[in-house]
C-alpha positions as CSV (number, residue, x, y, z in Angstrom):
1,M,0.0,0.0,0.0
2,K,1.2,3.5,-0.8
3,D,1.4,6.1,1.9
4,R,4.3,8.2,0.3
5,K,3.7,12.0,0.5
6,D,6.0,13.7,-1.9
7,K,6.0,17.4,-2.6
8,Q,5.0,18.2,-6.2
9,D,5.8,21.3,-8.3
10,I,2.6,23.3,-8.8
11,I,2.2,25.9,-11.6
12,D,-1.4,26.8,-11.1
13,E,-2.8,27.5,-7.6
14,D,-6.3,28.7,-8.7
15,L,-7.6,25.4,-7.3
16,Y,-11.3,25.8,-7.1
17,E,-12.3,24.3,-10.4
18,E,-11.6,26.8,-13.1
19,I,-14.0,25.4,-15.7
20,D,-14.9,27.4,-18.9
21,E,-18.2,26.0,-20.0
22,D,-18.2,28.5,-22.9
23,E,-15.2,26.5,-24.3
24,L,-17.7,23.9,-25.5
25,Y,-19.6,26.4,-27.6
26,E,-16.4,28.1,-28.8
27,L,-14.9,24.8,-30.0
28,V,-18.0,23.9,-32.0
29,Q,-18.0,27.4,-33.5
30,E,-14.4,27.0,-34.5
31,E,-15.1,23.7,-36.2
32,K,-18.1,25.1,-37.9
33,F,-15.9,28.0,-39.2
34,K,-13.3,25.5,-40.5
35,A,-16.0,23.6,-42.4
36,L,-17.4,26.7,-43.9
37,E,-14.0,27.9,-44.9
38,R,-13.2,24.6,-46.6
39,S,-16.4,24.8,-48.5
40,R,-15.6,28.4,-49.6
41,Q,-12.2,27.3,-50.8
42,R,-13.7,24.5,-52.8
43,R,-16.1,26.9,-54.5
44,E,-13.3,29.3,-55.3
45,Q,-11.2,26.6,-56.8
46,N,-14.1,25.3,-58.9
47,K,-15.0,28.8,-60.1
48,T,-11.5,29.1,-61.7
49,K,-11.9,25.8,-63.5
50,R,-15.6,25.7,-64.6
51,P,-19.0,26.9,-63.6
52,F,-20.2,25.6,-60.3
53,P,-23.3,23.5,-60.9
54,K,-26.2,23.7,-58.4
55,W,-26.2,20.0,-57.7
56,A,-22.5,20.3,-56.6
57,F,-23.4,23.2,-54.3
58,W,-26.0,21.3,-52.5
59,L,-23.7,18.3,-52.3
60,V,-21.1,20.4,-50.6
61,A,-23.7,21.9,-48.3
62,I,-24.9,18.5,-47.3
63,V,-21.3,17.3,-46.7
64,M,-20.6,20.4,-44.6
65,V,-23.6,19.8,-42.4
66,L,-22.6,16.2,-42.0
67,N,-19.1,17.3,-41.2
68,I,-20.3,19.6,-38.5
69,I,-22.5,16.9,-37.0
70,A,-19.6,14.5,-37.0
71,V,-17.4,17.0,-35.3
72,L,-19.8,17.7,-32.5
73,P,-19.2,14.4,-30.6
74,N,-15.5,14.8,-30.9
75,T,-15.6,18.4,-29.8
76,F,-17.9,17.8,-26.9
77,S,-15.8,14.9,-25.7
78,I,-13.7,17.7,-24.2
79,P,-15.3,17.6,-21.8
80,A,-19.0,16.7,-22.2
81,V,-19.8,13.8,-24.4
82,N,-17.1,11.3,-23.2
83,F,-18.0,11.6,-19.5
84,L,-21.7,11.2,-20.4
85,K,-21.0,8.1,-22.4
86,T,-18.9,6.7,-19.6
87,S,-21.6,7.5,-17.1
88,A,-24.2,5.8,-19.2
89,Q,-22.0,2.7,-19.4
90,L,-21.1,2.6,-15.7
91,S,-24.7,3.2,-14.6
92,T,-25.6,-0.3,-16.0
93,N,-23.3,-1.7,-13.3
94,K,-25.3,-2.8,-10.3
95,K,-22.7,-1.6,-7.9
96,I,-22.6,1.9,-9.5
97,E,-26.4,2.1,-9.5
98,T,-26.4,1.4,-5.8
99,Y,-23.7,4.0,-5.1
100,Q,-25.7,6.6,-7.0
101,K,-28.6,6.4,-4.6
102,S,-26.4,7.9,-1.9
103,I,-25.2,10.9,-3.9
104,V,-27.0,14.2,-3.3
105,V,-27.2,17.5,-5.0
106,V,-26.2,20.1,-2.5
107,E,-27.9,23.4,-3.3
108,T,-27.4,26.8,-1.7
109,G,-28.4,30.3,-2.8
110,N,-25.2,30.7,-4.8
111,S,-23.9,27.3,-5.8
112,K,-24.6,23.7,-6.6
113,G,-22.2,20.9,-5.6
114,T,-22.1,17.3,-4.6
115,G,-22.4,15.4,-1.3
116,F,-22.9,11.9,-0.2
117,S,-24.7,10.2,2.7
118,F,-22.5,8.1,4.8
119,T,-24.9,7.2,7.7
120,R,-28.4,5.8,7.8
121,D,-29.6,8.9,9.7
122,G,-28.7,11.3,6.9
123,Q,-25.2,12.6,7.7
124,I,-23.7,13.9,4.4
125,L,-20.1,14.7,3.6
126,T,-19.3,17.6,1.2
127,N,-16.8,20.4,0.7
128,H,-16.7,23.4,3.0
129,H,-16.5,25.7,0.0
130,V,-19.8,24.4,-1.3
131,I,-21.7,25.6,1.7
132,E,-19.5,28.4,2.9
133,G,-21.4,31.3,4.3
134,E,-24.8,29.8,3.5
135,K,-27.7,29.7,6.0
136,R,-30.2,27.8,3.8
137,I,-29.0,24.5,2.4
138,S,-31.0,21.7,0.7
139,V,-29.9,18.3,-0.4
140,A,-31.7,16.2,-3.1
141,F,-31.5,12.4,-3.1
142,P,-32.2,10.8,-6.4
143,E,-34.9,8.5,-5.0
144,R,-35.8,10.1,-1.6
145,G,-36.3,13.6,-2.9
146,L,-35.5,17.0,-1.4
147,F,-34.5,17.7,2.3
148,E,-33.4,20.7,4.2
149,A,-30.0,20.2,5.7
150,K,-28.0,21.8,8.5
151,V,-24.2,22.1,8.9
152,I,-23.3,20.0,12.0
153,K,-19.5,20.0,11.5
154,D,-17.3,22.2,9.4
155,F,-13.6,21.9,8.8
156,P,-12.5,24.7,6.4
157,E,-8.8,23.9,6.8
158,V,-9.3,20.6,5.0
159,D,-12.3,21.8,2.9
160,L,-14.8,19.4,4.4
161,A,-18.2,19.8,6.0
162,V,-20.8,17.5,7.4
163,L,-24.5,18.2,6.8
164,K,-27.5,16.5,8.4
165,A,-30.8,15.8,6.6
166,E,-33.8,15.1,8.7
167,G,-35.0,11.5,8.3
168,Q,-34.0,7.9,8.7
169,N,-32.9,4.9,6.6
170,F,-31.1,6.9,4.0
171,P,-29.0,5.0,1.4
172,H,-25.4,5.6,2.3
173,L,-21.8,4.8,1.3
174,Q,-19.2,3.2,3.6
175,L,-16.1,5.2,4.6
176,A,-12.8,3.4,4.4
177,D,-11.0,3.1,7.7
178,H,-8.1,5.0,6.2
179,T,-6.8,6.2,2.8
180,A,-4.7,3.5,1.1
181,F,-4.0,2.9,-2.5
182,N,-1.6,1.2,-4.9
183,D,0.2,2.7,-7.9
184,E,-2.4,3.9,-10.5
185,E,-5.2,2.4,-8.5
186,H,-8.6,2.5,-10.2
187,F,-11.5,4.3,-8.5
188,Y,-15.0,5.5,-9.3
189,F,-16.5,8.9,-8.5
190,I,-20.1,10.2,-8.8
191,G,-21.2,13.8,-8.8
192,N,-23.1,16.6,-10.4
193,P,-20.7,18.2,-12.9
194,L,-21.7,21.2,-15.1
195,K,-25.5,21.0,-15.4
196,F,-25.8,17.3,-15.0
197,T,-26.6,15.2,-11.9
198,G,-25.7,11.7,-10.8
199,I,-22.8,11.4,-13.3
200,A,-20.6,8.3,-12.6
201,N,-17.1,8.3,-13.8
202,Q,-13.7,6.7,-13.1
203,G,-10.0,7.4,-13.0
204,T,-6.8,6.4,-11.4
205,I,-4.9,7.8,-8.4
206,I,-1.6,9.3,-9.4
207,D,0.0,10.1,-6.0
208,Y,-0.1,12.6,-3.1
209,T,0.8,16.2,-3.9
210,Q,1.7,19.1,-1.5
211,L,-0.2,22.4,-2.0
212,E,1.5,25.5,-0.8
213,D,-1.5,26.7,1.3
214,W,-2.2,23.3,2.8
215,K,-0.6,21.7,5.8
216,D,-0.9,18.2,4.6
217,P,-0.8,16.6,1.1
218,V,-3.8,15.7,-0.9
219,L,-4.5,13.1,-3.5
220,M,-3.9,13.9,-7.2
221,L,-6.3,12.1,-9.6
222,D,-6.2,11.3,-13.3
223,A,-9.9,11.8,-13.8
224,P,-12.4,14.1,-15.6
225,V,-13.3,16.4,-12.7
226,Y,-15.4,19.5,-13.5
227,R,-17.3,22.2,-11.7
228,G,-20.0,20.6,-9.7
229,N,-17.9,17.6,-8.8
230,S,-16.9,19.3,-5.5
231,G,-17.9,16.8,-2.8
232,S,-17.9,13.7,-5.0
233,P,-16.8,10.6,-3.2
234,V,-13.7,8.7,-4.4
235,I,-14.8,5.1,-4.2
236,N,-12.3,2.2,-4.4
237,D,-13.0,-1.1,-6.0
238,Q,-14.1,-2.5,-2.6
239,G,-16.9,0.1,-2.6
240,K,-15.4,2.3,0.2
241,V,-14.9,6.0,0.1
242,I,-11.2,6.9,0.5
243,A,-11.3,10.6,-0.4
244,V,-13.5,13.5,-1.4
245,V,-13.0,15.5,-4.6
246,F,-12.6,19.2,-4.0
247,A,-10.7,20.9,-6.9
248,T,-8.7,20.7,-10.1
249,L,-5.1,21.7,-10.7
250,S,-2.8,22.4,-13.6
251,H,0.3,20.3,-12.7
252,E,3.7,20.7,-14.4
253,Q,4.2,17.1,-15.1
254,E,0.7,15.5,-15.0
255,G,-1.3,18.3,-16.7
256,R,-4.8,19.0,-15.6
257,V,-5.7,16.7,-12.6
258,G,-8.3,16.4,-10.0
259,L,-7.6,16.9,-6.3
260,A,-9.2,15.0,-3.4
261,V,-9.1,15.2,0.4
262,P,-8.0,11.9,2.0
263,I,-10.6,10.5,4.3
264,D,-7.9,10.3,7.0
265,Y,-8.3,14.1,7.4
266,Y,-12.0,13.7,8.2
267,Y,-11.2,11.2,11.0
268,E,-8.4,13.4,12.4
269,K,-10.8,16.4,12.6
270,I,-13.6,14.7,14.3
271,K,-11.2,13.4,17.0
272,E,-10.0,16.9,17.8
């Protein structure tokens, strides 16, 4: 098992999920422009050779439209289509389907994030920055519906918070006793990225990384983490939560990675 805590070089410390959703639209527009430009160039070339017949014009137009349609899935795979396809595939797995029942949408006046129930009586773990400064918080279970929630524990120094929804017999995930993983260990995570809910995905754990403004290192993830995934559980292949997603980072060697708070830090805080 790996418990090494090496310090990593960091080139981007704007940790809290810098996601440009407009990039999706811009990429599509760029591909559309390219297709139109190619069509224009073909027309110009044909004009110099011979008159451009109407049937050829419509043929080019149809090809252009098909080209744009073909480009959309490739374009939106960064980031949208791929993680939606992956989620659809994973959701047919009975284990994932069970995990999804414990994932909640955490809604406040200013933000939407993810949380997950880890006790039968409705205790929910999420990120501190998701609920920071909010007095009215609601959580929505996929099958149980909407509940008001209160903050019962808050640990801003490790970006964790525990909420309590009124009720009993909630579906819930099991916390691991401690954070342990092997090299490139596989994991699942489920959350509410962008404008979607209950999206299941997967990745591998790279290693620990040390952030300049954190006392202890956090996990670095090779995974498609986006805005709204804050509070998503990192679930190992034994079905236990070993960490909580809280941000993304541009890393000098690894590129864009996800970051997660080891579940060890939750245990340390509740003991203080």
